[in-house]
N, C-alpha and C positions, 0 to 999 in steps of 0.2 A: 558902685565905683565912679569918681568923677571923670569928666571928659577929658581924653588924653590930648596933648599937643605934642608936637615934633619935640620941644624942648624937654618934656618929661622923660624922652628915652635916654637910657644910658649909652655911654660909649660903646660898651660891648654889645648892647642889643642893636644900634646902628650897625655896628661891623658884621654881626651875625646876619642880620636882614640883607644888608646890600652886597656882601661877598661870599655868602654862603648858598650853595645851589639850593633851590625849593625843596627838593627830596631829602636834603639832609638838615632839616631845621631852619633854613633861612629864606628868603625871599628872592633875593637875586632876580629882581625885576629893574635894572637899571635902564632909564631912568623910571624910577617907581613913582606911582602917583602918592601924593601926601595922604590920602584917604586910604589907600591899600595898604601903607605902611602903619597907620593908625589902628587900622582893624587888626592887623598882624599882631601888633604889639598888646592890643586889649585882649586878644585871644591868648597870647602867650601867658601874661600876667594873670588873667582869670583862671588859666591852668594851674599856674603856681598856687594860686590861693585855694583851689578846690583840692590840690595836693595836700595843703597844710591843713584844711579842714578834715580831710580823711584821717591824717595823722592824729589830730586833736580827738576825733570821734574815736578811734581805736584806744587811744590812752585812757579816755574818759571810762569807756565800758570796760577796760582792763581794771581800772582802780575801782570802779564799782562794784564789779564781781568781787575782787578781794575785799572790798569793805562789807559785803554781804556775808562771805564766807567767814570772815573774822568775827562779825557779830554773832553768827551762829555758834562758832566756837566759843565765844565768850559765854552766851547763854548756857552752853552745856558744861562749862567748866566748873567745878565745885569749889575750888579753891580760890579765895578771894584775892590772894596776891597774884595769881596766874591771870585772874579774870582782869585785873587792872593793867597788866602787860598786854594782854590782848586788846584791852579798849584804846590802849595807846597807839598801838599799831593801827587799829581801826580808824582811829582819828586822822592818823597820818595818810592812809588810803583815801579817806574821804575829802581831805585837802588837796591831794592830787586830781582827785575826781572833779571837784570845784574850780580847780585852777585850770584843767582841760576844757570844761563846759564854758568857762568865761572867754579862753582864747578862742574857742570855736564860735561863740557869739560875735566876738570882735572880728574876726575874720569873714563871717557871714555878712556882718553889716558892711565892711569894706568892699565885699562883693556885690552888695546891694540886694542881699535877701531881706 
């Protein structure tokens, strides 16, 4: 993640930091040191990125398991028309898996992994 500056903070983040007590998710260290605020801001944003990565991992794993199950069903199905229907569903599940994996990679790059 790039180095943050005070100008990178949103209005809501500044308000949360300077006017919300420390135990309730803010900083409330008036007058707060610039470095302290930037550290708080980085930790907050990194936490949000980690949550988004977890969500992407969950979506990817769910889609992958669905894909595997559909491929098994397709292989066991004797009817060719039904096989094609199942294959179409499997392709959609794989597309969801691929999309979630790409999102995860993008978020990890943003985080600096």
